[in-house]
C-alpha positions in Angstrom: -14.3 -18.1 59.3 -12.4 -15.4 57.3 -14.2 -12.0 56.8 -13.1 -9.9 53.8 -12.9 -6.1 54.1 -12.4 -3.3 51.6 -9.1 -3.6 49.7 -8.4 -7.2 51.0 -8.2 -10.4 49.0 -11.1 -12.8 49.2 -10.1 -16.1 50.9 -10.2 -19.3 48.8 -12.8 -22.0 49.3 -10.1 -24.2 50.8 -9.1 -21.5 53.3 -12.8 -21.1 54.2 -13.1 -24.8 54.9 -10.0 -24.9 57.1 -11.0 -21.7 58.9 -14.4 -23.2 59.6 -12.9 -26.4 60.8 -10.4 -24.7 63.1 -13.2 -22.3 64.4 -15.4 -25.2 65.2 -12.6 -27.0 67.0 -11.6 -23.9 69.0 -15.3 -23.3 69.8 -15.7 -26.8 71.1 -12.4 -26.6 73.1 -13.4 -23.3 74.6 -16.8 -24.5 75.5 -15.2 -27.5 77.1 -12.9 -25.3 79.2 -15.8 -23.3 80.5 -17.8 -26.4 81.3 -15.3 -27.9 83.7 -13.8 -30.3 81.1 -17.1 -32.0 80.4 -17.6 -33.1 76.7 -19.7 -30.9 74.4 -22.1 -33.1 72.5 -24.0 -32.1 69.4 -27.0 -34.3 68.7 -28.4 -34.1 65.2 -32.1 -34.1 64.9 -33.8 -37.1 63.2 -32.8 -37.2 59.5 -30.8 -34.0 60.1 -27.0 -33.1 60.0 -24.4 -30.8 61.5 -23.4 -28.2 58.8 -20.9 -25.2 58.9 -21.3 -22.7 55.9 -19.4 -19.6 54.8 -20.4 -16.1 55.9 -22.5 -15.6 52.7 -24.3 -18.8 53.4 -23.5 -20.0 49.8 -20.9 -22.7 50.4 -20.8 -25.8 52.7 -17.5 -25.9 54.5 -18.0 -28.9 56.9 -20.8 -31.4 57.0 -21.4 -34.2 59.5 -24.3 -36.4 58.5 -26.5 -37.8 61.1 -25.6 -41.3 59.9 -21.8 -40.7 60.5 -20.0 -39.6 57.3 -17.9 -36.3 57.6 -17.5 -34.2 54.4 -15.3 -31.2 53.6 -16.4 -30.5 50.0 -13.5 -28.0 49.3 -10.8 -30.6 50.0 -11.0 -31.5 46.3 -9.5 -28.1 45.6 -6.6 -28.5 48.0 -2.9 -28.9 46.8 -1.2 -32.2 47.1 1.1 -32.7 50.2 3.6 -35.5 50.8 2.1 -36.5 54.2 -1.3 -38.2 54.4 -4.0 -38.3 57.2 -5.0 -41.7 58.6 -7.4 -42.8 61.3 -7.4 -45.7 63.8 -10.0 -48.3 64.7 -11.8 -45.7 66.9 -11.9 -43.1 64.2 -9.1 -40.8 65.7 -7.3 -38.8 63.0 -3.5 -38.6 62.8 -0.5 -38.5 60.5 0.2 -41.7 58.6 3.3 -43.6 59.5 4.0 -44.3 55.8 2.3 -43.5 52.6 4.2 -45.5 50.0 7.6 -47.2 49.5 10.1 -46.3 46.8 8.9 -46.4 43.3 9.5 -49.8 41.7 10.3 -50.5 38.1 7.4 -50.0 35.7 5.7 -53.3 35.0 4.3 -54.4 31.7 0.8 -53.1 31.0 -1.7 -55.7 31.9 -4.8 -56.4 29.8 -7.6 -54.0 30.4 -10.2 -55.3 32.8 -13.9 -55.5 31.9 -15.9 -52.4 32.8 -17.8 -53.0 35.9 -21.5 -52.4 36.2 -22.5 -48.9 37.3 -23.4 -48.7 41.0 -26.7 -47.5 42.3 -26.9 -43.8 43.0 -27.1 -43.1 46.7 -29.9 -41.0 48.1 -29.4 -37.3 48.3 -28.9 -36.0 51.9 -31.2 -33.4 53.3 -30.1 -29.8 53.1 -29.2 -28.3 56.4 -30.9 -25.1 57.6 -29.1 -21.8 56.8 -27.4 -20.1 59.7 -28.3 -16.5 60.6 -26.2 -13.7 59.0 -24.0 -11.7 61.4 -24.8 -8.1 62.2 -22.7 -5.5 60.2 -20.8 -3.2 62.5 -21.5 0.6 62.4 -19.2 2.9 60.4 -17.1 5.1 62.6 -17.5 8.9 62.4 -15.0 11.1 60.3 -12.5 13.1 62.3 -12.7 16.9 62.5 -10.6 18.7 59.9 -7.7 20.8 61.3 -7.7 24.7 61.1 -5.7 26.2 58.2 -2.9 28.4 59.4 -2.8 32.2 58.5 -0.6 33.4 55.7 2.5 35.3 56.8 2.9 39.1 56.1 4.6 40.2 52.9 8.0 41.8 53.6 8.8 45.4 52.6 10.8 46.2 49.4 14.4 47.2 49.8 15.6 50.9 49.1 17.0 51.6 45.6 20.7 52.6 45.7 21.8 56.1 44.5 23.3 56.5 41.0 27.0 56.9 40.9 28.8 60.1 39.7 29.9 60.4 36.0 33.7 60.3 35.6 35.7 63.4 34.3 36.5 63.7 30.6 40.2 62.9 29.8 42.6 65.5 28.3 43.0 65.8 24.4 46.1 64.1 23.1 48.9 65.9 21.2 48.7 66.3 17.3 50.9 63.9 15.4 53.9 65.1 13.2 53.2 66.1 9.5 54.0 63.3 7.0 56.5 63.7 4.1 55.2 64.5 0.6 55.0 61.4 -1.6 56.9 60.9 -5.0 55.2 61.9 -8.2 53.4 59.2 -10.1 54.4 57.8 -13.5 52.9 59.4 -16.6 49.7 57.6 -17.8 49.4 55.9 -21.2 47.9 57.7 -24.1 44.1 57.6 -24.4 42.3 55.6 -27.1 41.8 57.3 -30.5 38.5 59.1 -30.8 35.6 57.9 -33.1 35.7 58.9 -36.8 33.5 61.8 -37.6 30.3 61.4 -39.6 30.5 61.4 -43.4 29.7 64.7 -45.0 26.5 65.1 -47.1 26.6 64.1 -50.8 27.1 66.9 -53.2 24.5 67.9 -55.8 24.2 65.7 -59.0 26.0 67.2 -62.0 24.1 68.2 -65.2 23.2 65.4 -67.7 25.5 65.0 -70.7 24.3 65.3 -74.3 22.8 62.2 -76.0 25.2 60.4 -78.3 24.4 59.5 -82.0 22.4 56.3 -82.6 24.4 53.3 -83.8 23.8 51.4 -87.1 21.1 48.6 -87.1 22.7 45.1 -87.1 21.8 42.3 -89.6 18.9 39.9 -88.8 20.1 36.5 -87.6 19.1 33.1 -89.1 16.0 31.3 -87.7 16.8 28.1 -85.7 15.0 24.7 -86.0 12.0 23.9 -83.6 13.0 21.4 -80.8 11.1 18.1 -80.3 8.1 17.9 -77.9 9.1 16.5 -74.5 7.4 13.4 -73.0 4.4 13.8 -70.7 5.1 14.3 -67.0 3.9 11.9 -64.2 0.3 12.2 -63.2 -0.3 14.3 -60.0 -2.3 13.3 -57.0 -5.8 14.7 -56.5 -6.3 13.1 -53.1 -4.1 11.5 -50.4 -4.2 10.1 -46.9 -1.7 8.5 -44.4 -2.9 6.0 -41.8 -0.5 4.5 -39.2 -0.1 2.3 -36.1 2.3 2.4 -33.2 3.6 -0.7 -31.4 3.3 -1.4 -28.5 -0.2 -0.2 -28.1 -1.8 -0.9 -31.5 -2.0 -4.4 -33.0 -1.6 -5.9 -29.5 -2.9 -9.3 -30.8 -1.5 -11.4 -33.6 -3.0 -10.9 -37.1 -4.6 -14.3 -38.1 -4.6 -15.5 -41.7 -7.5 -13.8 -43.5 -7.5 -10.9 -41.0 -6.5 -7.2 -41.7 -3.6 -5.3 -40.1 -4.9 -2.3 -38.0 -3.9 1.2 -38.8 -6.0 3.0 -36.1 -4.3 6.4 -36.2 -4.7 9.2 -38.8 -1.9 11.0 -40.4 -2.0 13.9 -43.0 -4.9 13.7 -45.5 -6.6 15.9 -48.2 -10.1 15.4 -46.9 -12.9 12.9 -47.2 -12.0 11.5 -50.6 -10.0 8.8 -48.8 -11.2 8.0 -45.3 -11.4 5.2 -42.7 -14.5 3.1 -41.9 -12.7 1.0 -39.2 -9.3 0.4 -37.7 -8.3 -1.8 -40.7 -10.7 -0.7 -43.6 -10.5 2.5 -45.7 -13.0 4.0 -48.2 -12.0 5.2 -51.7 -14.8 7.5 -52.7 -14.2 8.1 -56.4 -13.6 5.6 -59.2 -10.0 5.9 -60.4 -6.4 4.7 -60.1 -4.8 4.7 -56.6 -1.2 4.3 -55.6 -1.0 2.1 -52.4 2.2 1.9 -50.3 2.5 0.1 -47.0 5.2 -1.0 -44.5 4.8 -3.3 -41.5 7.4 -4.9 -39.2 6.6 -8.5 -38.3 8.4 -11.1 -36.2 7.7 -14.2 -38.3 8.2 -15.2 -41.9 5.0 -14.3 -43.7 3.2 -12.3 -46.4 0.9 -9.3 -46.7 -1.4 -8.2 -49.6 -4.0 -5.6 -50.7 -7.7 -6.4 -50.7 -10.4 -4.4 -52.5 -14.0 -4.9 -51.4 -13.0 -8.1 -49.6 -11.2 -9.6 -52.7 -7.5 -10.4 -52.4 -5.4 -8.9 -55.2 -2.7 -11.6 -56.0 -0.4 -9.1 -57.8 0.0 -7.1 -54.6 1.5 -10.0 -52.4 4.8 -9.2 -50.7 6.6 -11.2 -48.0 9.9 -12.5 -46.6 11.2 -16.0 -45.7 13.2 -15.5 -42.5 14.3 -12.9 -39.9 12.6 -9.9 -38.3 12.2 -7.0 -40.7 9.7 -4.8 -42.6 7.4 -6.2 -45.2 7.1 -3.4 -47.7 4.6 -3.2 -50.6 3.8 -0.8 -53.5 1.0 -1.3 -56.1 -1.4 0.6 -58.4 -5.0 -0.4 -57.7 -7.9 0.6 -60.0 -11.5 0.9 -58.7 -14.6 0.3 -60.8 -17.2 1.3 -58.2 -17.5 4.3 -56.0 -16.8 3.9 -52.2 -14.6 0.8 -52.6 -13.1 -0.6 -49.4 -9.4 -1.2 -49.2 -7.3 -3.1 -46.5 -4.0 -4.8 -45.9 -4.4 -8.5 -45.1 -2.5 -11.6 -43.9 -3.5 -13.7 -46.9 -6.2 -16.4 -46.2 -4.8 -19.9 -46.1 -1.4 -18.9 -44.9 -0.2 -21.1 -41.9 1.1 -18.4 -39.6 -0.5 -15.7 -37.6 1.7 -12.6 -37.7 3.1 -10.7 -34.7 3.4 -6.9 -35.5 6.8 -6.4 -33.8 6.8 -3.9 -30.9 9.9 -1.7 -30.2 11.5 -3.1 -33.4 15.3 -2.3 -33.1 15.2 0.1 -30.1 13.3 1.6 -27.2 10.8 3.6 -29.2 7.4 2.3 -30.4 7.8 1.2 -34.0 5.3 2.4 -36.7 3.4 0.7 -39.5 2.1 3.0 -42.4 -0.4 2.8 -45.1 -0.3 5.7 -47.7 -3.0 6.0 -50.4 -3.0 8.5 -53.2 -5.6 8.9 -56.0 -3.7 9.8 -59.2 -4.8 12.5 -61.6 -4.7 11.2 -65.3 
């Protein structure tokens, strides 16, 4: 049997089986030698067996049943070898003379045979008694630690050398010869003219002269004809407001027929007389006449018009047939009730939803405007 110690590799079950078999054989041979070559016979007790187990008494390595069969359970884990083990008519083991001939050609697959009936399960053999565990050897004593040697003495410091003498100062050298006088320099240019002096103070005012004689009175001119009265000027605005949209950003969705264009941002205005109630609706507070101007860039052929209190005003329709360009409208709208609501609409019944063109003509967001002014009569 193989005993494992600290740091060693545990033997495999197959190695344990082989070790047990060889140990048993050597034990039998040794006993035979000391018994003057007489056979060593092991007689199993009634219904008992001869069993060799590992040192931990957990695995069966060799088993000889009392009825004759010999079993080494760990042989199923052994590698495959080219030479087999055979036995003769007396049960003696030996190497087989031949295992198999050369491999013949592969024959055609025969039909599958019928599955045979399951054989009867044999009776379970009796479990052998467990062998006694060996005694663990005593641990040896630790050796005595050696004595640490003494530290050597520190050597003395060397003597500092003396400072050397300073060298003597060298003699002063002779003065050099006096250099010749240089030539006179050229005459410099004339300096700039000085600043003009301050103007002197103004002298005193002379005495006033005597008043001359009055001239004769001229004749009275003829009266001219009165000119014609001019035409009345244009009416002024008493209120104004500008509402606008920027694309992209505003009017992201198309404007369906019957829907209003959004002007969600506020430009200059004169106050609350003209104000918004939504992104596309605007309140005209006072009854009067209003100048309405709008411009919107669209991508399809289409039309736009003014609505007042939800009613489309036919005389305000403007549009274009083809191309991408502005639709521009101008109209005078009269209100008959206070707080009338005005909007710019894609006329109901038209076949096309309108795309308010983003970035029309360049890289900047394009604008749409609605300007409303209340006219002063």
